[in-house]
Structures are given as C-alpha cells and as structure tokens.
PAFI-630442 format. One line per 5 residues: their letters; for each residue y, x, z of C-alpha. Coordinates in steps of 0.02 Angstrom, whole numbers, plus 32768, in hexadecimal, padded with zeros to 4 digits. Example, Ala and Ser with C-alpha at 12.3 -4.5 7.8 and 13.67 -1.06 7.14 Angstrom:
as) 7F1F,8267,8186 | 7FCB,82AC,8165 .
end
This chain:
mtedl) 8000,8001,8000 | 80AB,8043,7FD1 | 8111,7FAE,8016 | 811C,7F89,80CD | 80AF,7F05,811B .
vsqlk) 8136,7E85,8131 | 816A,7E8E,8079 | 80B4,7E76,8046 | 80A4,7DD9,80AE | 8149,7D95,8077 .
amkdl) 8114,7DA0,7FC1 | 8078,7D35,7FD9 | 806B,7C82,7FA8 | 8026,7BE1,7FF9 | 7FE5,7C31,8098 .
dqvlv) 7FA1,7BB8,811A | 7F57,7C30,819A | 7F84,7CDD,81D7 | 7F27,7D3B,8260 | 7F6B,7DDC,82A9 .
fsfqv) 7F08,7E52,831A | 7F6E,7ED4,8374 | 7F72,7F39,8415 | 802B,7F1B,8432 | 80A4,7E95,83F6 .
dlpfv) 8161,7E8C,83F0 | 818A,7DD3,83FE | 8240,7DDC,83C5 | 8206,7E3E,832D | 8186,7DB6,8308 .
egviq) 8207,7D2F,831A | 8292,7D88,82BD | 8235,7DE0,8232 | 817F,7DA7,8220 | 819C,7CEB,822D .
palrk) 822A,7CE5,81AA | 81BC,7D4D,8132 | 8129,7CD5,814A | 8195,7C3B,8130 | 81B5,7C7C,8080 .
agnpr) 80F9,7C91,8067 | 80CB,7BDC,808E | 80F4,7BD0,8147 | 8041,7BE9,8185 | 7FFC,7BDC,8237 .
lsmfv) 8013,7C84,8289 | 7F9D,7CB7,8316 | 7FAC,7D65,8366 | 7F15,7DAC,83C4 | 7F56,7E31,843A .
dsrea) 7F0D,7E98,84C7 | 7F22,7E2C,8561 | 7F82,7EAE,85C8 | 7FFE,7ED2,853A | 800F,7E16,8516 .
skafi) 803F,7DF8,85CE | 80C3,7E83,85C2 | 810B,7E3A,8522 | 8115,7D8B,856B | 8166,7DC5,860C .
nsgkw) 81E3,7E36,85B6 | 821C,7DC6,8529 | 81BE,7D1E,8526 | 824F,7CB9,8569 | 82BC,7CEA,84D9 .
caglg) 823D,7CBA,8453 | 8252,7BFF,8430 | 81C5,7BF9,83B1 | 813E,7C40,8424 | 80B7,7BC0,843B .
ktyrl) 8108,7B4C,83BF | 8111,7BA0,8315 | 80A2,7C34,833F | 801D,7C5B,83C2 | 8002,7CF2,8435 .
ipvhs) 7F47,7CFD,8462 | 7F19,7D7F,84E7 | 7E71,7DD7,84CE | 7E24,7E15,8570 | 7DAC,7EA6,857B .
egsgc) 7D43,7EDA,860E | 7D5E,7F84,865F | 7DDC,8003,861C | 7DC7,7FE0,8564 | 7E56,7F9A,84FB .
fhpki) 7E59,7F1D,846D | 7E9D,7F94,83EB | 7E83,7F56,8336 | 7F16,7F4D,82BB | 7EE9,7EC2,8240 .
vfaas) 7F48,7E3E,81E1 | 7EE9,7DB3,8189 | 7F42,7D3A,8118 | 7EEC,7CA2,80CB | 7F12,7C16,8053 .
qtnat) 7EA5,7B90,800C | 7E77,7BFA,7F72 | 7E78,7CAF,7FB2 | 7E81,7D26,8048 | 7ECB,7DCF,8068 .
lfvgs) 7E9A,7E4D,80EF | 7F08,7EDD,812A | 7EB5,7F63,8198 | 7F27,7FEB,81D5 | 7F76,804A,8262 .
gnltf) 8014,7FEE,8294 | 8030,7F7A,8327 | 808F,7ED5,830E | 8134,7F28,8342 | 81CC,7F69,82E9 .
ggcrq) 8187,8018,82F5 | 80DA,7FE7,82B8 | 8119,7F82,8223 | 81BE,7FD3,81F5 | 81E7,8077,824B .
naeiw) 814B,80E4,8266 | 80E2,813F,81E7 | 8050,80C7,81D9 | 7FC7,80A3,815B | 7F7A,7FFD,8123 .
srfgt) 7EEC,7FD4,80AD | 7EEF,7F2D,8051 | 7E55,7EC9,801C | 7E4C,7E1F,7FCA | 7DD6,7D99,7F8B .
dgyag) 7E20,7DB6,7EDD | 7DD9,7E67,7EE1 | 7D79,7ECB,7F61 | 7D49,7E43,7FDC | 7CBC,7E97,803E .
pikgf) 7D30,7ECB,80CD | 7D61,7E16,80E7 | 7CAF,7DEB,810B | 7CA9,7E7E,8181 | 7D45,7E3B,81D6 .
qqfli) 7CEF,7D93,81ED | 7C5C,7DEA,8243 | 7CD8,7E4C,82AF | 7D20,7DA4,82E7 | 7C73,7D68,8318 .
evqer) 7C5D,7E04,8387 | 7D09,7DE6,83D3 | 7CDC,7D36,8406 | 7C34,7D6B,8449 | 7C71,7E03,84B2 .
ctlsq) 7D23,7DDB,84E1 | 7D77,7D5A,8550 | 7DD0,7CEE,84CF | 7E24,7C45,84E6 | 7DE9,7BA9,848D .
qgade) 7E89,7BAD,842B | 7E5E,7C59,83EA | 7DAD,7C25,83B9 | 7DF5,7B8C,835F | 7E6E,7BF7,82FA .
iqrsf) 7DE0,7C6A,82C3 | 7D73,7BD3,8292 | 7E05,7B88,8230 | 7E1E,7C26,81CF | 7D6B,7C28,818D .
deakh) 7D57,7B6E,8176 | 7CFC,7B57,80CE | 7D3D,7AA7,80B9 | 7DF1,7AE8,80C2 | 7DE0,7B94,8075 .
hwvss) 7D76,7B94,7FD5 | 7D62,7C52,7FD1 | 7CF6,7C57,806F | 7C55,7C22,801E | 7C61,7CAA,7F99 .
lpeat) 7C7F,7D42,8009 | 7C0E,7DD4,7FE1 | 7BAD,7E3C,8060 | 7C11,7E9B,80DF | 7C49,7F46,80A0 .
gilwr) 7CD7,7FC0,80B0 | 7D08,7FB8,8167 | 7CC1,7FEA,820C | 7CE7,7F9A,82B3 | 7CBA,7F93,8368 .
swapg) 7CED,7F10,83E4 | 7CAB,7F4E,848D | 7C0C,7F8E,84DC | 7B7F,7F74,84D1 | 7B67,7FB2,8423 .
psllv) 7B76,8055,83C1 | 7C1C,80B0,83C1 | 7C85,80BE,8326 | 7C50,8174,8315 | 7B99,813E,8311 .
rlgne) 7BBD,80B3,8297 | 7C1A,812E,8227 | 7B83,81A0,822A | 7B11,8112,81FC | 7B81,80E4,816B .
mdgea) 7B84,8196,8128 | 7AC7,819F,8132 | 7ABB,825C,8129 | 7B37,826E,809B | 7B83,831D,8096 .
idely) 7C3F,831D,80B7 | 7CAA,83B1,807D | 7D51,8382,80C4 | 7D84,8308,814B | 7E36,82CF,8171 .
vcspy) 7E63,8289,8219 | 7F0F,8238,822C | 7F31,8204,82E0 | 7FAC,820E,8370 | 7F14,825C,83C6 .
ydpgg) 7F0B,8246,8482 | 7E69,82A0,84AB | 7E8C,8343,8507 | 7DD3,8372,850D | 7DC0,8356,8453 .
nalrg) 7D24,82EB,846C | 7D41,8282,83D1 | 7D66,8318,8366 | 7CC9,836F,83A3 | 7C68,82D1,8378 .
lerlc) 7CAB,82D3,82C7 | 7C7E,838B,82B7 | 7BCA,8365,82E9 | 7BC8,82D4,826E | 7C0C,833E,81E0 .
pqaqi) 7BCF,83EF,8205 | 7BFB,8432,8157 | 7CA8,83E7,814D | 7D54,8435,815F | 7DAF,83C3,81D5 .
hvlvq) 7E6A,83AD,81BF | 7EC1,835D,8256 | 7F6E,8314,8236 | 7FD3,82F3,82D4 | 808B,82DB,82FD .
egksd) 80D7,837A,8347 | 80FD,8369,8400 | 80A9,82C0,8411 | 7FF2,82EE,8420 | 7F88,833B,84AB .
ltqem) 7F15,838E,842E | 7F2A,844A,8443 | 7F15,84D6,83C7 | 7E98,8524,8440 | 7E2A,848E,8436 .
vdslg) 7E32,8491,8376 | 7E0A,854B,8378 | 7D70,852D,83E3 | 7D1E,84DA,834C | 7D0D,8580,82FE .
gkaml) 7D81,856D,8268 | 7D3A,84C2,8234 | 7DD9,8469,8260 | 7E8B,8485,822C | 7F20,843A,828E .
ha) 7FB4,83FB,8226 | 804B,83C7,828B .
end
C-alpha cells in the first residue's frame, strides 16, 4: 500500500460493516478522522476490538468528549488471562458484494494511521482472498479463547453472514497469514516454522521496535533459519536490542538503526 489506511477506507464504496482490531485506540482520532472517512464509504457499522486495559484507558481519558461512542461506533474490550495482551492490527471492511482485509502494524491512533512509519498489506475477495478465510478462523479462536461480550460476538457473526454478504460462501481455503490468539496452542514462531516446512531461507528481514533485551525471539528465528543472514531494522534510540546481543549470533545477524 502506498496510500495511508484512512485514504484507502475513504475510497471504498457501499461498506456496511467495518471491524478494527487494535492494541490501542485514540477515540478523538476515531471520531474526528475515521468516522468522517467511513461516512464517505457508505457509513458502515464500525466496531473496534481493543485490548481491555487499553480500552479502559481510552474511555477514561477521552470517552466523555466522544459523542458518537456507543451510538455510531462501538468500543469492544477484549480481555486476556495473565500478562498477555490483545495485540493484532487488523482492519476488515465488508459490503454486500466484496470484502477487504488490511493486516499491518499500526494501532488505531493518529500515530499508527498517520504519523509513524507503518506497513499494511491489503487482501480482497476480488483477488487474493485466502487471508480473509484465515481472518475468519482467527475470529473463531478469539471467541473461543478470549472474554468477549455478546455484542462483540454479534458483530463478528454479522460480518460473515452469508445471507447478507454474498462473498462468504465462495471464500477459498485459508492461506497467506499466520495468527495466534492465546495459549494453549503453538507460538507464532512454531507456526512460522510449520509453514516454511524446511524451506531454505537465505535472507531474513525483521522490522520491529524490538523490546526483547535477551534476544529470545531473534535467537528463535536464527534456529528456524540457520542458513539465513538476518537483517534487523530498528529505530535508533528506541529499542533495547543491543549490538552485543546481535554479535552473539556469530555474524548471522546485522543490526540496521
């Protein structure tokens, strides 16, 4: 995608349902920027699934100034057990005739949608639709393993209602994306290894803020791709990944700040 996410949504037609999954949310940004863009795209139902702790912060800090909250759009907290967070960054936009899935890195905030360096991939029922089926299966896991309100479950069901959305019945097999809700179940690293199925990887690029001082994730990738040169792209001064940790991999990783 070369245009920002808001511009992509604004250009769509006849949308009736939009689901957003995010770790954080900026409610004034939703009301002042996202909602006006969606009104031009068909004025769809907007439901935002946000980590419960971050949703509480957003409501306490700015909920009283957002007149549309609970009326023209919904904030649905997703609760996880233990210390884990609900951390996906997904936007799903549906109309009667087609659906579009954005999977990326930005939160539903000004920074995540307009200011930061973020990346989004776009998939649609008019092209490569396998990830949309994968997203549907991710939603099933979320409902099974997370504490979700009945309203949240209803919004998910409405989005994949075959009577309302004709594209649902023709979705192909799930391909193209990997996901993990919460334990139990294999980690994303294990799922990535299963997907690669022994394929030899020559180069691997990791783009991340990277908060892992012990480098456990990076060591896991090195074990998964023992032949690969690993390039780690981090923002200078905003990561706890050290050059010493990178050097400990014996020259297999290069740090780019």
